[in-house]
C-alpha positions as CSV (number, residue, x, y, z in Angstrom):
1,M,0.0,0.0,0.0
2,D,1.1,3.5,-0.8
3,D,0.7,4.9,2.7
4,E,2.5,2.0,4.5
5,K,5.9,3.0,5.8
6,I,9.0,1.4,4.2
7,K,10.7,-0.9,6.7
8,L,14.5,-0.6,6.6
9,D,17.2,-2.6,8.3
10,M,19.7,0.3,7.8
11,P,19.6,3.7,9.5
12,V,19.1,6.7,7.3
13,I,21.4,9.7,7.6
14,V,19.9,13.1,6.8
15,E,21.0,16.6,7.4
16,G,18.5,18.2,9.8
17,R,15.6,17.7,12.1
18,Y,13.0,18.9,9.5
19,D,14.4,16.3,7.1
20,K,14.0,13.7,9.9
21,I,10.4,14.7,10.6
22,K,9.5,14.4,6.8
23,L,11.2,11.0,6.5
24,Q,9.4,9.6,9.5
25,S,6.2,9.7,7.5
26,V,7.9,7.5,4.8
27,V,10.2,5.0,6.5
28,D,10.2,2.9,9.6
29,A,13.9,3.1,10.5
30,V,16.5,4.6,12.7
31,I,17.1,8.2,11.4
32,I,20.2,10.1,12.3
33,T,20.8,13.8,11.6
34,T,24.2,15.3,10.8
35,D,23.0,18.7,12.1
36,G,24.3,20.1,8.8
37,F,28.0,20.7,8.9
38,G,27.9,20.0,12.7
39,I,28.9,16.5,11.9
40,Y,32.5,17.7,11.2
41,K,32.9,18.7,14.9
42,N,31.1,15.7,16.4
43,R,33.5,12.9,16.5
44,K,31.2,10.7,18.7
45,K,28.4,10.9,16.2
46,R,30.8,10.1,13.3
47,D,32.1,7.1,15.2
48,M,28.5,5.9,15.8
49,I,27.7,6.3,12.1
50,R,30.8,4.3,11.2
51,R,29.8,1.6,13.6
52,Y,26.3,1.4,12.0
53,A,28.0,1.3,8.6
54,E,30.1,-1.7,9.7
55,K,27.3,-3.6,11.4
56,T,24.2,-2.9,9.3
57,G,25.2,-0.5,6.5
58,I,23.8,3.0,6.3
59,I,21.7,4.9,3.8
60,I,22.8,8.5,3.0
61,L,20.1,10.9,2.0
62,T,21.3,14.5,1.9
63,D,20.0,17.5,0.0
64,S,20.9,17.8,-3.7
65,D,22.8,21.0,-3.4
66,G,26.5,21.6,-3.0
67,A,26.4,21.5,0.8
68,G,24.5,18.2,0.7
69,F,27.1,16.6,-1.5
70,Q,29.9,17.9,0.7
71,I,28.3,16.3,3.7
72,R,27.7,13.1,1.8
73,N,31.3,12.8,0.7
74,S,32.5,13.5,4.2
75,L,30.3,10.7,5.5
76,K,31.6,8.3,2.9
77,S,35.2,9.1,3.9
78,C,34.6,8.6,7.6
79,I,33.0,5.2,7.4
80,G,36.1,3.4,6.2
81,S,35.2,-0.2,5.0
82,G,31.6,0.1,6.2
83,R,28.7,-0.1,3.7
84,A,26.9,3.0,2.5
85,V,24.0,3.1,0.1
86,N,23.4,6.5,-1.5
87,I,19.9,7.7,-2.2
88,Y,19.5,10.9,-4.1
89,I,16.5,13.3,-4.4
90,P,15.9,15.0,-7.7
91,D,16.6,18.7,-8.3
92,V,13.4,20.4,-7.6
93,F,13.5,24.2,-7.6
94,G,11.3,26.0,-5.0
95,K,11.2,27.1,-1.4
96,E,10.2,25.2,1.7
97,R,7.1,26.5,3.4
98,R,8.8,27.3,6.7
99,K,11.5,29.4,5.0
100,A,11.4,33.0,4.1
101,K,13.4,32.5,0.9
102,P,14.8,29.7,-1.3
103,S,18.1,28.1,-0.5
104,K,21.3,29.5,-2.1
105,E,20.9,27.2,-5.1
106,G,17.1,27.5,-5.1
107,K,16.6,23.7,-4.7
108,L,14.3,22.0,-2.3
109,G,15.9,19.9,0.4
110,V,14.7,16.5,1.7
111,E,12.1,18.2,3.8
112,G,10.5,19.9,0.8
113,I,10.3,16.8,-1.4
114,D,6.9,15.2,-1.7
115,V,6.3,11.8,0.0
116,R,5.6,10.0,-3.3
117,T,9.0,11.0,-4.7
118,L,10.8,10.1,-1.5
119,R,9.1,6.6,-1.5
120,K,10.1,6.1,-5.1
121,A,13.7,7.0,-4.3
122,F,13.9,4.3,-1.6
123,E,12.1,1.7,-3.8
124,D,14.4,2.4,-6.7
125,A,17.5,2.0,-4.5
126,G,16.4,-1.6,-3.5
127,V,17.0,-1.1,0.2
128,M,13.7,-2.6,1.4
129,S,14.1,-4.8,4.5
130,S,14.8,-8.3,3.3
131,S,15.5,-10.1,6.5
132,A,13.7,-10.5,9.9
133,P,14.6,-7.5,12.1
134,R,17.2,-8.1,14.7
135,P,15.3,-8.9,17.9
136,A,15.2,-6.1,20.4
137,W,16.7,-7.0,23.7
138,I,16.4,-3.6,25.5
139,D,13.7,-1.0,25.9
140,K,13.2,2.2,27.9
141,Q,11.9,0.3,30.9
142,R,15.2,-1.6,31.0
143,L,17.1,1.7,30.9
144,F,15.0,2.9,33.9
145,D,15.6,-0.4,35.8
146,D,19.3,-0.2,35.2
147,G,19.5,3.4,36.5
148,L,20.0,5.0,33.2
149,S,16.9,7.1,33.3
150,G,14.6,8.6,35.9
151,G,17.2,8.6,38.7
152,D,19.3,11.3,40.4
153,N,22.5,10.1,38.8
154,S,21.0,8.7,35.6
155,A,22.4,11.4,33.3
156,E,25.9,11.0,34.6
157,L,25.7,7.2,34.3
158,R,24.2,7.4,30.8
159,R,27.1,9.7,29.8
160,A,29.6,7.2,31.3
161,L,28.0,4.3,29.5
162,C,28.0,6.2,26.1
163,A,31.7,7.0,26.6
164,K,32.4,3.3,27.2
165,L,30.5,2.3,24.1
166,G,31.8,5.2,21.9
167,L,28.4,6.8,21.5
168,P,27.5,10.5,21.6
169,E,26.9,11.5,25.2
170,R,23.8,13.6,24.5
171,M,21.8,10.7,23.1
172,T,18.1,10.6,24.1
173,A,16.8,7.5,25.8
174,K,15.0,6.5,22.5
175,A,18.2,6.9,20.4
176,L,20.2,5.0,23.0
177,V,17.7,2.1,22.9
178,E,17.9,2.1,19.0
179,A,21.7,2.1,19.0
180,L,22.0,-0.6,21.7
181,N,19.6,-2.9,19.9
182,S,21.3,-2.4,16.5
183,L,24.9,-2.3,17.5
184,Y,25.6,-4.2,20.7
185,S,24.8,-7.5,22.3
186,E,23.3,-7.7,25.8
187,E,26.6,-9.0,27.0
188,E,28.5,-6.0,25.6
189,Y,26.0,-3.7,27.2
190,T,26.2,-5.4,30.6
191,A,30.0,-5.3,30.6
192,A,30.0,-1.6,29.6
193,L,27.4,-0.7,32.2
194,K,29.3,-2.5,34.9
195,A,32.5,-0.6,34.0
196,A,30.6,2.7,33.8
197,S,29.0,2.1,37.2
198,E,32.3,1.3,38.8
199,G,34.1,4.2,37.2
200,E,36.6,2.1,35.4
């Protein structure tokens, strides 16, 4: 059906939060933002993207302007031997509704592309989920039970855990759950949590 979300095994990398919001209506997947050129300064997020590329592969979907291609090329160089699938949006000239004027090159970004065109881009790339999803072994309740949310020292423990796992320290609980389920085994998590708790 046309309105069903496309299920993906690989996370999708987009530039900004409005791109992410638009994409959430099209795909059922982990969506990671580069925060524009902010990715250049965020080593932890680059490391996380590289880990996804090595474990599951990633999908890169940036805008079709010069900045988008610059970010795309930077991502490709940072993932090493990991797998990346490039999906491109067509050049559509216009202005996003929330913006006062068009972009420098006058092209719509991911957020401005219609849903049907976005769906076709994913379908044409042949990235539809072909295997059973990896079973989820952790959820937000487990984070709470393990002291990683809802407690006085939860933020500090969560930062320590992220540091042990090489993840960005500012991850939300939802993003942390997604990363743990996709990238780590329960055993790896338990060992890292123990080390973080003991301040090793």
